[in-house]
N, C-alpha and C positions, 0 to 999 in steps of 0.2 A: 463485555460483548465479545462474542467469538465469531469466527468465520461461518460457523454453522447457522448462526442467527440470520444470515443473509439468504440462505436457502428458503427459510420460512417466510421472510418479509423482504422481497427485493426492492422495496421502496426506501429502505434505510440508507443513509449516506454511506459511502465507502471510503471517503477521505476525511481525516480529522486533523485539527491543529490544536495543540495543547502546549503551553509554555514549559511544562514539565517533561515533555517528550521531544527530544532533539531541538530544544529551543524554539518551539512553535513551528518547526518546519512541517508542512502538510505531509502526512503519512497515510498509508492505507490502514484502516481500522484493524486492530488485533495484530499489527505488525509494526516494525520500525523501518519499513521500506518507504523511503521518501518518494512521493509522486514524481518529482523531477528526475530521480534516478531511473525509474521505469521508463519514462518518456524519452529520456536521453539515450538509454540503451536500445529501446525499440527503434528509435530513429537511426541508430548506428547499425541496425540489422540483426541485433540479438533476438533470441526467442523469448517470449514471456516466461517460460519455465526456467530458462537459464538465468534470467535476471533475478527472479525472486528467491532462488535456492539459497544464496548466502544470507538472506535475511530471515529465513524461516527457522 
């Protein structure tokens, strides 16, 4: 699944947990960006673009 798939079908889930990906840490699909990292960084005042850049 790629990020482009979500433009076609916005009802698809955006977070996924798999034991083979970061030990089942919930991540955004098609990335290895942990959901918690994004939420923690947003809470600290970082922009969404700045948070995701190191994970893309």
